[in-house]
C-alpha positions in Angstrom: 4.3 32.9 15.6 1.2 31.0 13.9 -0.9 29.4 16.4 -1.4 25.6 16.5 -5.1 25.0 15.7 -7.0 23.3 18.4 -7.9 19.8 18.0 -11.5 19.4 18.8 -13.0 16.3 18.5 -16.3 16.5 15.9 -19.4 15.2 16.5 -19.6 13.1 13.1 -20.1 9.7 12.7 -19.2 8.3 9.6 -19.8 4.8 7.9 -18.1 3.5 4.6 -20.3 0.6 2.2 -18.3 -1.8 0.2 -15.0 -0.7 -1.6 -17.0 -1.2 -5.0 -18.7 2.2 -5.9 -18.5 3.1 -2.4 -20.3 5.9 -0.7 -19.5 7.7 2.2 -22.4 8.7 4.1 -22.4 11.4 7.2 -25.1 10.1 10.0 -24.5 12.9 12.5 -26.8 15.4 13.1 -24.8 18.1 13.4 -21.0 19.0 12.0 -17.6 19.7 13.2 -17.0 21.8 16.1 -14.9 25.1 14.6 -12.2 26.9 16.9 -9.9 29.7 15.5 -6.9 29.1 14.4 -3.7 31.1 12.6 -4.5 34.7 12.7 -6.2 34.8 9.3 -9.8 34.9 10.4 -9.3 31.0 10.0 -11.2 27.9 11.9 -10.1 24.5 12.5 -11.6 21.3 13.6 -11.7 17.5 13.4 -13.0 14.7 12.0 -13.1 11.4 13.2 -12.5 8.4 10.2 -11.4 5.0 10.8 -8.0 4.5 10.0 -8.9 1.4 7.7 -11.6 2.3 5.4 -12.7 -1.7 4.7 -13.3 -2.1 8.4 -15.4 1.1 9.3 -16.2 0.0 12.9 -12.8 -0.6 13.4 -9.6 2.2 15.2 -10.6 5.4 14.3 -8.1 8.4 13.7 -8.2 12.9 13.4 -8.2 14.3 10.2 -7.4 18.1 11.4 -9.5 20.7 9.1 -9.2 23.9 8.4 -11.4 26.4 6.4 -11.2 30.6 5.3 -15.3 31.5 5.2 -16.2 33.6 1.7 -15.9 37.0 1.7 -18.9 37.8 0.1 -21.4 35.7 2.1 -24.4 36.6 0.2 -22.4 35.9 -3.4 -21.4 32.1 -2.0 -22.0 28.8 -4.0 -20.5 26.7 -1.3 -17.6 25.1 -0.2 -13.9 25.0 -2.1 -11.9 22.0 -1.4 -8.7 22.8 -1.9 -6.2 19.4 -1.8 -2.8 20.4 0.1 0.3 19.6 -1.9 3.5 17.0 -1.8 2.5 14.4 -0.4 2.9 15.4 2.5 1.8 19.2 2.8 -0.2 20.7 5.0 -3.3 22.3 3.5 -3.7 23.9 7.0 -0.3 25.9 6.9 -0.9 26.4 3.1 -4.3 27.4 2.7 -5.8 28.3 6.2 -3.0 30.2 8.3 -0.7 30.8 5.5 -0.5 33.6 2.4 -2.2 32.3 -0.4 -3.4 33.6 -3.8 -7.0 31.7 -3.3 -7.6 34.0 0.1 -7.6 37.1 -2.0 -8.9 36.2 -5.2 -12.2 35.5 -6.7 -12.7 32.4 -5.2 -12.6 33.0 -1.6 -15.2 36.1 -2.5 -17.9 33.1 -3.5 -16.7 29.7 -1.5 -15.7 29.0 1.9 -11.8 27.9 1.7 -11.3 24.3 3.0 -8.3 22.5 3.3 -6.7 19.4 5.7 -4.4 18.1 6.9 -3.5 14.6 5.1 -3.7 11.8 7.0 -0.1 10.8 7.9 0.7 14.6 7.7 1.5 17.4 10.3 -1.4 17.6 12.7 -3.5 14.4 11.1 -1.6 11.6 12.9 2.2 12.4 11.2 4.4 9.8 9.9 7.4 9.9 12.2 10.9 8.4 12.0 14.2 8.0 13.7 15.9 11.8 13.0 19.1 10.0 13.2 17.9 7.1 10.4 16.7 9.7 8.1 20.2 11.4 8.0 21.3 8.6 6.7 19.7 8.8 3.6 22.1 7.9 0.5 22.7 11.0 -1.5 23.7 10.4 -4.7 22.0 7.6 -8.0 23.8 4.4 -6.8 27.2 4.1 -9.0 27.1 0.0 -8.6 25.5 -3.0 -7.8 26.6 -2.7 -4.0 25.1 0.4 -3.8 21.8 -0.6 -5.1 21.5 -3.4 -2.8 22.7 -1.0 0.0 19.8 1.8 -0.8 17.0 -1.3 -0.4 18.0 -2.5 2.8 18.0 1.2 4.2 14.6 2.0 2.6 13.6 -1.4 4.3 15.4 -0.4 7.6 13.4 3.0 7.4 10.3 2.1 6.7 10.1 -0.8 9.7 11.0 2.3 11.7 8.6 4.5 10.8 5.8 2.2 11.2 7.0 1.7 14.6 7.4 5.4 15.5 4.0 6.1 13.8 1.5 3.6 14.8 -1.2 2.0 12.7 -2.1 5.1 10.4 1.1 4.0 8.8 -0.2 1.5 6.6 -3.0 3.5 5.5 -1.9 6.3 4.3 -2.2 5.6 0.3 -4.5 8.0 -1.5 -7.7 6.0 -1.9 -8.0 6.3 2.0 -7.1 10.1 1.8 -9.9 10.4 -0.8 -12.2 8.9 1.7 -11.6 10.9 4.8 -12.0 13.9 2.1 -15.2 12.7 1.5 -15.9 12.6 5.0 -15.1 15.7 5.7 -17.9 16.6 2.8 -20.6 14.7 4.3 -19.4 16.5 7.5 -20.3 20.1 6.3 -23.1 19.1 5.2 -22.0 19.6 0.9 -24.2 17.5 -1.4 -21.8 17.9 -4.4 -17.7 19.0 -3.9 -15.5 21.9 -5.7 -12.3 21.2 -5.6 -8.8 22.6 -6.6 -5.6 20.5 -6.5 -2.5 20.8 -7.7 0.4 18.9 -8.0 -0.1 16.0 -6.1 -3.4 17.2 -4.9 -4.8 16.4 -8.4 -4.2 12.8 -7.9 -6.4 12.9 -4.9 -8.8 15.1 -7.6 -8.7 12.1 -10.2 -9.4 9.4 -7.9 -12.1 11.7 -6.0 -13.5 11.8 -9.1 -13.0 7.7 -10.2 -14.6 7.1 -7.0 -17.5 9.2 -6.4 -18.1 11.1 -9.7 -21.9 12.0 -8.6 -20.8 14.4 -6.1 -18.2 16.2 -8.1 -19.8 19.7 -9.0 -16.6 21.1 -10.7 -13.0 20.0 -10.2 -10.1 21.8 -11.8 -6.5 19.6 -11.4 -3.8 21.7 -12.0 -0.1 20.2 -13.1 -0.8 16.6 -13.0 0.7 13.5 -11.5 -0.3 10.4 -14.0 -0.3 7.4 -11.4 -1.6 5.2 -14.3 2.8 4.6 -15.1 3.9 1.8 -13.7 7.5 2.3 -15.2 10.3 3.4 -13.6 12.1 4.5 -16.4 9.7 6.4 -18.2 8.7 8.4 -15.0 12.4 9.6 -14.6 12.7 9.6 -18.5 10.0 12.4 -18.8 11.0 14.3 -15.6 14.4 14.7 -17.1 12.7 15.8 -20.5 10.6 18.5 -19.0 13.6 19.4 -16.8 15.3 19.6 -20.2 12.7 21.8 -21.9 12.7 24.2 -19.3 16.2 24.9 -19.2 16.2 25.4 -22.6 13.5 28.1 -22.4 15.4 29.3 -19.5 18.2 30.1 -22.0 16.5 31.2 -24.8 14.8 33.9 -22.4 18.4 35.0 -20.9 20.1 35.2 -24.0 17.3 37.8 -25.2 16.6 39.8 -22.3 19.5 42.5 -21.6 19.2 42.6 -18.0 19.9 38.8 -17.3 23.1 38.6 -15.7 24.7 35.9 -18.8 22.8 38.2 -21.7 25.5 38.2 -24.2 26.6 34.9 -23.5 25.9 31.3 -24.8 24.3 30.3 -21.5 24.4 26.6 -22.4 27.8 26.4 -22.7 28.3 28.2 -19.4 25.8 25.7 -17.6 27.4 22.6 -19.3 31.1 24.2 -18.3 30.1 24.4 -14.8 27.5 21.1 -14.7 31.1 19.2 -16.0 33.0 20.7 -12.9 30.1 19.3 -10.7 30.4 16.1 -12.3 34.2 15.9 -12.2 34.0 16.7 -8.3 35.9 19.7 -9.2 33.5 22.9 -8.5 33.6 24.6 -5.3 31.1 27.0 -4.2 32.3 30.1 -3.8 30.3 31.3 -1.3 30.9 29.0 1.1 34.1 26.9 -0.1 32.3 23.7 -0.8 32.2 21.3 -3.0 29.1 21.9 -4.9 27.8 18.0 -6.6 26.0 17.6 -9.7 23.1 16.5 -7.6 22.7 19.4 -5.7 23.2 21.9 -8.8 20.7 20.2 -10.9 18.2 20.8 -7.7 19.2 23.9 -7.8 18.0 24.4 -11.5 15.1 22.4 -10.9 14.0 24.9 -8.0 14.6 28.1 -10.0 12.3 26.2 -12.8 9.0 26.2 -10.5 8.5 29.9 -10.3 10.4 32.2 -13.1 8.9 35.0 -12.0 10.6 34.5 -8.8 13.3 32.8 -9.6 15.1 33.0 -13.0 17.1 36.0 -12.7 19.0 34.7 -9.2 19.3 31.8 -10.9 21.1 34.0 -14.4 23.3 35.4 -11.3 24.1 32.3 -9.4 25.1 30.3 -12.7 27.8 33.4 -13.6 28.8 33.2 -9.5 29.8 29.5 -10.3 31.1 30.4 -13.6 33.4 33.5 -12.6 34.2 32.2 -8.6 32.3 35.1 -7.9 31.6 34.3 -4.0 29.2 37.5 -3.7 26.1 35.1 -4.7 24.9 32.2 -3.2 22.5 29.2 -3.8 18.8 30.0 -3.6 17.4 28.5 -0.4 15.6 25.2 -0.7 12.3 24.9 0.0 11.9 23.8 3.9 12.0 19.9 4.2 8.7 18.2 5.0 8.3 17.3 8.8 9.4 13.5 9.7 8.5 11.7 6.5 5.1 11.9 5.3 5.8 12.2 1.8 8.0 8.9 1.2 5.4 6.9 3.5 2.3 8.4 1.4 4.2 8.0 -2.1 5.5 4.4 -1.3 1.8 3.3 -0.7 0.9 4.2 -4.0 3.6 3.9 -6.2 4.8 0.2 -7.0 8.1 0.0 -9.3 9.5 -3.0 -10.3 13.7 -2.8 -10.8 15.6 -6.2 -11.4 19.2 -4.5 -10.5 21.6 -1.4 -10.6 22.1 -2.1 -14.2 18.5 -1.8 -15.3 18.1 1.2 -12.9 21.3 2.5 -14.5 20.0 2.2 -18.3 16.9 4.8 -16.7 20.0 7.0 -16.6 21.2 6.2 -19.7 17.8 7.2 -21.6 17.5 10.6 -19.3 20.7 11.8 -20.5 19.5 11.2 -24.8 16.6 13.2 -23.8 18.1 15.2 -22.0 21.8 15.7 -22.9 22.2 20.0 -21.0 20.8 18.7 -17.9 21.4 14.8 -17.9 18.3 13.4 -15.5 15.9 15.1 -12.9 16.6 14.7 -9.5 12.8 12.8 -9.4 15.2 10.2 -10.2 14.8 9.1 -6.3 10.6 9.2 -6.7 11.5 5.5 -7.7 14.4 4.5 -5.8 13.0 5.6 -2.4 10.5 2.8 -2.8 12.7 0.0 -3.5 13.0 -2.3 -0.3 10.0 -0.1 1.3 8.1 -2.5 3.6 4.4 -3.3 3.7 1.9 -4.3 0.6 1.0 -0.7 -1.9 -2.0 0.0 -1.0 -3.1 2.3 -3.9 -1.5 0.7 -6.9 -0.6 2.7 -10.5 -3.6 1.8 -12.6 -5.7 4.2 -15.2 -8.7 6.0 -14.7 -12.3 5.0 -14.8 -14.1 7.8 -13.8 -18.1 7.6 -15.0 -20.8 10.1 -14.6 -18.4 13.2 -13.7 -19.4 16.6 -14.8 -16.9 18.2 -17.1 -12.9 18.4 -15.1 -10.9 21.1 -16.2 -7.5 19.7 -16.6 -4.8 22.6 -16.8 -0.6 21.9 -18.3 2.4 24.3 -19.2 4.4 23.7 -22.0 7.2 22.0 -19.6 7.2 21.4 -16.0 9.4 19.9 -13.9 7.2 18.6 -11.3 4.7 17.2 -13.2 6.0 17.0 -17.1 3.7 17.6 -20.1 3.6 13.8 -20.7 2.1 13.1 -17.7 -1.1 15.8 -18.5 -1.5 14.9 -21.5 -2.2 11.2 -20.5 -4.6 12.1 -17.6 -6.1 14.0 -20.2 -6.7 11.2 -22.5 -7.9 9.3 -19.3 -10.9 11.4 -18.3 -13.3 11.2 -21.2 -15.4 14.1 -19.8 -12.5 16.7 -19.6 -11.2 19.9 -20.7 -7.5 21.0 -21.6 -6.4 24.5 -20.7 -2.7 25.1 -21.4 -0.3 27.5 -20.4 2.3 28.0 -23.0 4.8 28.9 -20.4 6.6 26.9 -18.0 6.8 26.6 -14.1 4.6 23.9 -11.5 1.3 25.0 -10.8 -0.3 27.3 -13.6 -2.9 29.4 -11.7 0.3 30.8 -9.8 2.1 31.5 -13.0 -0.7 33.0 -15.2 -3.5 35.4 -14.8 -4.9 34.3 -18.1 -5.0 30.8 -16.6 -6.6 32.7 -13.4 -9.4 34.1 -15.3 -10.6 30.9 -16.5 -10.1 28.7 -14.0 -12.4 31.2 -12.1 -14.7 31.2 -14.5 -14.9 27.7 -14.5 -15.6 27.0 -10.7 -18.3 30.1 -10.3 -20.1 29.6 -12.9 -19.5 26.1 -14.4 -18.6 27.4 -18.0 -15.7 25.6 -18.9 -12.6 27.1 -21.6 -13.4 26.4 -25.5 -11.4 23.4 -26.5 -7.6 23.9 -28.0 -7.6 26.9 -25.4 -4.3 28.3 -24.7 -2.7 30.8 -22.3 0.3 32.7 -23.9 3.8 32.7 -21.6 4.6 35.9 -19.7 8.1 35.8 -19.1 9.9 38.3 -16.3 11.2 41.6 -17.4 12.4 42.8 -13.8 14.1 41.0 -11.2 11.7 40.2 -8.7 11.6 42.8 -5.2 11.2 40.2 -3.0 9.4 36.4 -3.3 5.7 36.0 -2.3 4.8 34.0 0.6 3.7 31.8 -1.9 4.3 31.0 -5.4 1.7 27.5 -5.6 2.1 24.2 -4.3 4.9 23.1 -2.7 8.2 21.6 -4.1 7.9 18.1 -4.1 11.2 17.3 -2.2 13.3 14.6 -3.6 14.4 12.4 -1.5 18.2 12.7 -2.6 20.0 15.8 -4.1 
């Protein structure tokens, strides 16, 4: 069992100037006090920061940080800050105590790998809510106006419960506050500039750090990007559904040309359509358990498989074949572990403001999604919009287009299709960052650094030498040819959990 890191008070004193052009300064003569944590030679400590960065002399909270020392200290460049995903994923669990690709590659040789538990997450004032109330979350897309209103009322009740059980940090878990914490960590470690890798939600942390502190960026790779400029819930759901459909079609084409895929020789789209139609009609039974399988649950299984083709596509084909034929020998692939408590929703709803007038408007979003996704219908991430409707409190960090001035070249990495951070989002971010270079993976999946050796080479070269790929560089897709012997411990950034299956 991995040991919980000791929380040691840092001797750093942290200050903040005004919001506009703010610069966080480290005023203390010494950095954090480190203690061993985990069983992978990690060290953990805490850095004290203001709960409200607009009131730096007010109440404080501790942010838990962790590091793995560079394995070639004679060639050490500095610190590589690796942003946790989610939102709500523990950076300590993922990058310091867990098993991750960054721990054994070229980057670990040249950098100390540093990550943290973002405010509101696990060891850093975790968002806590009533377990009984969390279990009452509506699981299906609202079917009428009454269910829509019930959802809003539930979100309001849950949010107030989380505020009561979490304390004052609850209202300050937005990404801007997390970015200021990151700059405080940088200062406490004595680093003049920041080298950064972030995937999934971690890209939003990177984007907004570069926006606030452009001169403190040495190098930044943002991989599989969030687009925080999108104010349309309909467009959000449509683009997520578009890439779920594109990913599924790529899987179907792969299976139809891959002889050891269990659906080889069949029309994979027709198999899926038949199984999905039964689920929508309420007549699909999971043969492994004898329980009914909803269309939403089926789509969630499909989406999870699209995160990591190399690990999950063979299993997905087996699962669809079993559901089609009623074979009880193949069970569902295990869902990723849910986040502790309710960090995801609290952070998400402090960052995103959605305006949905009524059920009719929400239903129109679904109808548009089904037009661009005739097979897969709608992404399970529709709940990223609905989970914030009725949520209490003001949005601290509302959507806006990025304005980054004075940062060095930023490397943006995207896949052809990505069910968690679609192509449209990545291209929008690239358009918003003038001094950026786009590196494209022609395959699919989430977290391209974890999917493709060509991407790895370009990312590591850039972060170590500051040399970016040539504009227009593509990395060829490489699809699996044999079932995996076993799933790897870390195949990339954590799945962003849908609030409903």
